[in-house]
Every structure is written in C-alpha cells, then in structure tokens.
C-alpha positions in Angstrom: 11.5 -17.0 -37.3 11.7 -16.8 -40.9 11.7 -19.9 -42.9 13.9 -20.7 -45.7 12.6 -23.3 -48.2 14.5 -25.5 -51.2 17.6 -26.2 -49.4 19.0 -29.5 -50.5 22.6 -29.7 -50.7 24.7 -31.3 -48.1 27.2 -29.1 -45.8 31.2 -29.9 -46.4 32.7 -32.1 -43.9 35.1 -29.3 -42.6 32.0 -27.3 -41.1 29.3 -29.9 -40.9 26.5 -29.2 -38.3 26.8 -31.2 -35.2 23.1 -30.4 -33.4 19.6 -29.8 -34.9 18.1 -26.5 -34.7 16.5 -26.0 -30.8 12.5 -25.0 -30.6 12.1 -21.6 -32.1 10.4 -18.7 -30.2 9.4 -16.5 -33.0 7.7 -18.0 -36.4 6.7 -16.2 -39.6 6.9 -17.2 -43.4 9.4 -16.2 -45.7 10.2 -17.4 -48.8 13.7 -17.8 -50.3 14.7 -16.9 -54.1 17.8 -17.0 -55.6 18.1 -13.4 -56.4 18.1 -10.9 -53.3 14.6 -10.2 -52.3 12.8 -7.0 -53.4 11.4 -4.9 -50.9 7.9 -5.9 -49.6 5.5 -3.2 -50.0 1.7 -3.0 -49.4 1.6 0.2 -50.9 -0.3 0.5 -54.4 1.5 2.0 -57.3 -1.9 3.8 -58.5 -2.1 5.8 -55.1 -0.7 9.2 -54.9 0.8 11.1 -52.0 -2.2 13.9 -52.8 -4.3 11.2 -50.9 -1.9 9.6 -48.1 -3.4 8.5 -45.0 -2.0 10.1 -41.3 -1.8 7.5 -38.7 -2.5 8.9 -35.3 -1.5 7.1 -31.8 -1.1 7.4 -28.1 2.5 7.2 -28.1 4.4 9.4 -25.0 6.0 12.9 -26.6 10.0 13.4 -26.6 11.1 17.0 -26.9 13.4 17.2 -30.0 16.8 18.6 -29.2 19.1 20.2 -31.9 18.1 18.7 -35.2 21.0 20.0 -37.2 21.9 16.7 -38.5 18.6 15.9 -40.3 18.6 17.4 -43.6 15.1 18.4 -44.6 14.5 18.1 -48.2 11.8 19.8 -50.4 12.0 18.4 -53.9 12.8 15.3 -56.0 16.3 16.7 -56.9 17.0 17.7 -53.6 16.3 14.1 -52.8 18.1 12.3 -55.5 21.2 14.8 -54.7 21.0 14.0 -51.1 20.9 10.0 -51.8 24.0 10.5 -54.3 26.0 12.3 -51.6 25.8 9.8 -49.0 27.3 6.9 -51.3 27.0 3.9 -49.7 26.2 4.9 -46.1 23.0 4.2 -44.9 20.1 6.8 -45.4 17.0 7.1 -43.0 14.4 8.8 -44.6 11.2 10.0 -42.5 8.1 11.3 -44.8 5.7 13.0 -42.2 3.0 15.5 -42.4 2.2 18.5 -40.4 -1.1 17.3 -39.0 0.3 13.7 -37.9 0.5 13.6 -34.1 2.7 10.2 -34.7 5.5 12.4 -37.1 5.8 14.5 -34.3 6.1 11.9 -31.5 9.0 9.8 -33.6 10.9 12.8 -34.9 12.6 13.3 -31.7 13.8 10.0 -31.6 15.2 10.2 -34.7 17.0 13.6 -34.0 18.5 11.5 -30.7 19.5 8.5 -33.4 21.0 11.2 -35.8 23.4 12.4 -32.9 24.4 8.9 -32.0 24.8 7.3 -35.4 27.4 9.8 -37.0 28.0 7.4 -40.1 24.3 7.3 -41.1 22.4 10.1 -42.9 18.9 11.3 -42.0 16.5 13.2 -44.2 13.0 14.3 -43.3 10.5 15.1 -46.0 7.2 17.1 -45.0 4.5 15.2 -47.6 2.1 18.1 -47.2 4.4 20.8 -47.4 4.1 21.6 -51.2 3.3 20.4 -54.6 7.2 19.7 -55.1 7.1 17.1 -51.9 3.9 15.4 -52.7 5.4 14.8 -56.2 8.3 13.2 -54.4 6.0 11.2 -52.2 4.2 9.9 -55.5 7.4 8.9 -56.9 8.3 6.9 -53.8 4.9 5.5 -53.3 3.9 6.8 -50.1 0.7 7.1 -49.2 0.8 6.7 -45.5 2.7 8.5 -42.7 5.1 8.4 -40.9 6.9 6.1 -43.4 10.5 5.3 -43.0 12.6 4.3 -46.0 16.1 3.3 -45.7 18.3 3.5 -48.8 22.0 2.5 -49.7 24.0 3.8 -52.9 20.7 5.3 -54.1 18.6 1.7 -53.6 16.2 1.2 -51.4 16.8 -1.5 -49.4 13.7 -1.4 -46.5 10.5 0.3 -45.4 8.7 0.6 -42.3 5.4 2.5 -41.5 4.1 3.6 -38.1 6.9 2.3 -36.2 8.0 2.9 -32.6 11.5 4.2 -31.2 12.5 0.9 -30.5 12.1 -0.5 -33.8 13.4 2.5 -35.8 16.6 1.9 -33.3 16.8 -1.7 -34.3 16.4 -0.7 -38.1 19.1 1.7 -38.0 21.6 -0.7 -36.0 20.7 -3.6 -38.3 20.9 -2.0 -41.8 23.5 0.6 -40.8 25.8 -1.4 -38.7 29.4 -0.3 -39.6 31.0 0.3 -36.3 30.2 -2.1 -33.8 32.3 -5.4 -32.3 30.0 -7.5 -34.7 32.3 -8.7 -37.9 29.9 -8.2 -41.1 30.6 -11.2 -43.4 29.7 -11.3 -47.1 30.7 -14.8 -48.4 31.4 -18.2 -47.4 35.2 -17.6 -47.8 34.8 -14.6 -45.2 33.3 -17.2 -42.7 36.3 -19.8 -43.5 38.7 -17.2 -42.8 37.0 -16.2 -39.5 37.0 -19.3 -38.4 40.9 -19.9 -38.9 41.8 -16.7 -37.1 40.4 -18.2 -34.2 40.6 -21.7 -34.6 43.3 -21.8 -31.8 42.6 -19.1 -29.5 39.8 -20.5 -27.3 37.2 -18.0 -28.3 33.5 -18.8 -29.1 32.5 -17.6 -32.4 28.8 -16.9 -32.4 27.7 -16.3 -36.2 24.2 -14.6 -36.7 22.6 -15.6 -39.7 19.6 -13.7 -41.4 18.1 -12.2 -44.0 17.7 -8.6 -45.0 14.3 -8.0 -44.5 13.6 -10.3 -41.6 11.7 -8.6 -38.6 12.8 -11.3 -36.1 16.6 -10.9 -37.3 16.2 -7.0 -36.7 14.6 -7.5 -33.2 17.2 -9.3 -31.7 20.2 -7.6 -33.3 20.5 -4.8 -30.8 21.3 -7.5 -28.3 24.0 -9.0 -30.2 25.7 -5.7 -30.6 25.5 -5.2 -26.7 26.9 -8.9 -26.1 29.6 -8.2 -28.6 30.8 -5.4 -26.5 30.5 -7.1 -23.0 31.9 -10.5 -24.2 35.0 -8.8 -26.2 37.2 -11.2 -24.5 35.8 -14.5 -24.8 33.4 -14.2 -27.4 33.9 -13.3 -31.6 30.6 -11.9 -32.8 29.7 -11.8 -36.6 26.9 -11.5 -38.8 25.6 -12.8 -42.5 22.6 -12.1 -44.5 22.0 -15.1 -46.5 20.4 -13.1 -49.5 23.5 -10.8 -50.0 24.8 -12.5 -52.6 24.9 -16.2 -54.2 28.0 -17.3 -52.0 26.2 -16.3 -48.9 23.4 -18.3 -50.0 25.3 -21.3 -50.8 26.8 -20.8 -47.2 23.0 -21.2 -45.6 22.2 -24.3 -48.0 25.4 -26.1 -47.2 24.9 -25.2 -43.3 21.5 -26.4 -43.6 19.9 -23.3 -42.5 16.3 -23.4 -42.8 15.2 -20.7 -40.3 16.5 -17.4 -39.4 17.5 -16.0 -37.5 20.1 -19.1 -36.8 22.9 -18.5 -34.5 26.0 -21.0 -35.2 28.3 -21.6 -32.1 31.6 -22.6 -33.4 34.8 -23.5 -31.4 38.2 -25.0 -32.6 37.2 -25.0 -36.0 34.1 -27.0 -35.6 30.3 -26.2 -35.3 29.2 -27.1 -31.8 25.7 -26.0 -31.9 22.7 -23.5 -33.1 19.8 -22.0 -31.6 17.4 -20.8 -33.9 15.3 -17.7 -32.8 15.2 -14.2 -31.4 14.7 -14.4 -27.7 17.1 -12.7 -25.9 17.1 -14.7 -22.7 17.5 -17.9 -24.8 20.4 -16.8 -26.6 22.3 -15.8 -24.0 21.9 -18.8 -22.2 23.1 -20.6 -25.2 26.0 -18.6 -25.5 26.9 -19.2 -22.0 26.3 -22.9 -22.1 28.7 -23.1 -25.2 31.4 -21.2 -23.0 30.7 -24.0 -20.3 29.0 -21.9 -18.0 26.5 -24.2 -16.3 23.0 -22.2 -16.4 20.0 -23.2 -14.4 
C-alpha cells in the first residue's frame, strides 16, 4: 500500500465510513501533496543517452508477431509529432537498444499489447540507432534500457525501467483504461452521482481509490477489470485517482482514506465497509462478503 498523510477533515454525514480499514497486505511509503505528484525519476539530468546502461536478464523469449501498430521514430521531431497526433490517448514508448537482450525479450509482448489495445499508441525508439535518437534520449533523460515512458496529451505521466510483461500489461491497463466496465470517476460529484444511480437497484458499488504513481494500485487493477466483466449483473466497479484534481483529493480526505489502494463497498447509498490492500484473493473475498456470500 501507499500511505497518504495530512488528512484531517471529517467525512460528510451522507457518506460517512461505517468500518475501519482492514489490515494491509502490501506496504510502501508515498507522500501526498496538494498538487498532482510529479513523476518520480531516478535518472540524473547530467547524464546523457550516449552513456546509457544496457540491462540484461534471463527472461524467456517470445517471437514477435506483426508489429505494424508499433511506430518507430527516429528523431525528436518525429517523436513530438507522434505525441501531438495521439492527443489525449495513452502513448507507450519503449526506449530500446540493439545489443540489449531484455529489449529483444520484452518487445514481442509490447507488439501483442499493441494489437489488443486499439485505443493506445505504441512507439519504439532505438537509442543507439543514430545521433538523432541519442539526442532524443538525452532530452527525455534516458540512461538505461529498456525504459518505458507513458504519455498523455504530450505530458509524461509515468515511467518504468526493466519491467516484465505482467507489469507492462498492468501499466497499460491502469493508465490507458477507457474501454473496460470500470466506471472512471473524476470528482466527488461523480461519486455522489454514481451512488444515487444505484441507490435502489440492490447492486454493490465497489470504488477503487488510488493514486497515479502507486505500484500496488497498478498491480491489483487487472483483477478489478476482470471482476468487473464477471460480475456485471450484481456489482458496479468504479475507480478514482485521488491526485487527479482538488475535488478528488477532498473526497479522499472526507472518506478518511489514508492508504491506497482502498476499496469502498457501497450499497443503498451508504458505505458499508472498506478493504485496504492489493491482495487479489482478499479483495474477492471482501466483495463476496458484502454481497452476502459466506466465505470460509
């Protein structure tokens, strides 16, 4: 879990929490600010792509299929143009090198994702291709490959180094989800509206509250998507990133959310309980419990 600090205000009476948070299954520190969190980076600005580090791994190889949906860019100008044309769609960029085993191993999985996620743009930059690509990596502060950067509206929103297929898929789903059965909420008013819409239909509302740069939130989100597809008739799944804007941050304070991910269970217009953590089995068990299913 990630810890959020400095929440002092009380929840409104109409949505007051009914239970305390359950014990966590994942812990990590994460400060919470009044503005959206900047991207956390370990890369030093004084380094250049001409001295980048190639990471090696013994990960299993996979043969790449047709990669026509992965755009190769060869300069700063082409890169900026690709981001501009993507508009508000998620753009996933792999910075790779020709002599990196891990770059070769992860690329086929990115190709698979590009064919499955038609609303996400995928870009490949070979950092050792030319001086132009090295200049691009210098600007983007890339000094290790493979490196994945995630952009929306020409703004970098997340980045990862040396990740495997599962983490890559989780990041794409978390930062690019716009087609699943999970309702995306962007304000406290959106939450109130969702609760009102399902106040009398006897459906359980499961609200996943997280932060943009929260590893446990990313880890559990594929499970949320799968459950949303399996439980369409009885459960409504929704998600909010607390650091998206001021309204979302106020909602987190009002709900006494101090760790993420936090799942709020809502029925008949009231919060019946919550689960704090990223354990898949524990989350499923809590959902079943609030549906009235006896879990042994």
